[in-house]
C-alpha positions in Angstrom: -10.8 38.6 26.7 -8.9 37.7 23.6 -9.0 34.2 22.2 -5.9 32.2 22.8 -3.8 30.3 20.2 -5.2 27.0 21.2 -8.7 28.1 21.0 -8.2 29.2 17.3 -6.8 25.8 16.3 -9.0 23.5 18.4 -11.8 21.6 16.4 -15.2 21.5 18.0 -16.9 18.2 18.6 -18.8 18.0 15.3 -15.6 18.6 13.2 -13.7 16.0 15.3 -16.5 13.4 14.9 -16.4 14.1 11.0 -12.6 13.6 11.0 -12.8 10.5 13.0 -15.4 9.0 10.7 -13.4 9.9 7.6 -10.3 8.4 9.3 -12.2 5.1 9.9 -13.2 5.0 6.2 -9.6 5.7 5.1 -8.2 3.1 7.5 -10.6 0.4 6.3 -9.9 1.1 2.7 -6.1 1.1 3.1 -6.1 -2.1 5.1 -8.3 -3.8 2.6 -6.2 -2.7 -0.3 -3.1 -3.8 1.5 -4.6 -7.2 2.2 -5.8 -7.7 -1.4 -2.3 -6.5 -2.8 -0.4 -9.1 -0.5 -2.9 -11.9 -1.2 -2.8 -11.4 -4.8 1.0 -11.5 -4.9 0.8 -14.8 -2.7 -1.4 -16.2 -5.4 1.5 -15.7 -7.9 3.8 -17.9 -5.9 2.3 -21.2 -7.0 4.1 -22.4 -10.3 1.8 -22.7 -13.2 2.4 -24.2 -16.7 2.0 -20.9 -18.5 4.5 -19.0 -16.4 7.1 -19.1 -19.2 4.7 -17.2 -21.3 3.6 -14.6 -18.7 6.9 -13.8 -16.9 10.0 -12.6 -18.9 12.3 -13.5 -16.2 11.4 -17.1 -16.3 12.1 -17.3 -19.9 15.5 -15.8 -19.4 16.2 -18.3 -16.5 15.3 -21.2 -18.7 17.4 -19.9 -21.7 20.5 -18.8 -19.8 20.5 -20.7 -16.4 18.6 -23.9 -17.3 20.5 -25.8 -14.5 19.3 -23.4 -11.8 15.9 -22.6 -13.2 14.0 -24.1 -10.1 16.1 -22.1 -7.6 15.9 -18.9 -9.5 12.2 -19.1 -10.1 11.6 -19.9 -6.4 13.7 -16.8 -5.4 11.8 -14.7 -7.9 8.5 -15.8 -6.8 9.3 -15.4 -3.1 10.0 -11.7 -3.7 6.3 -11.1 -4.9 4.8 -10.4 -1.4 7.8 -8.1 -0.5 7.4 -6.2 -3.6 3.7 -5.8 -3.0 4.3 -4.4 0.4 6.9 -2.0 -0.8 4.5 -0.8 -3.6 1.7 -0.4 -1.2 3.8 1.6 1.3 4.2 4.5 -1.1 0.6 4.6 -1.9 -0.2 4.6 1.8 2.3 7.4 2.4 0.6 9.6 -0.2 -2.8 8.9 1.3 -1.5 9.8 4.8 0.2 13.1 3.7 -2.9 14.2 1.6 -5.2 13.6 4.4 -2.9 15.1 7.0 -2.7 18.3 4.8 -6.5 18.2 4.2 -7.2 18.0 8.0 -4.6 20.7 8.9 -5.4 23.4 6.5 -9.0 24.4 7.3 -8.0 26.3 10.4 -6.3 28.8 8.2 -9.3 29.6 6.1 
């Protein structure tokens, strides 16, 4: 009897366990990097004395909009966690697609 299409592309238990193990490692590393990215961005929300030296936008706010400096700096700081999430999403998409291709191509060899 000829092998069916599903038999050709079904992973045996050893391959399945290897894939599950690698996916756990990938999941832990991506969640960890996401948490570190967001927590680092949250750490920048607190105003510091040296912010005018480190952030160009704050210097612009002080020079051109000194009356609204506090409000503009708060809005600017509150965007940091959102920016961290957006930046991490692209990284996680690349990791997902590369691993998906990696796990799907071995049946063709």
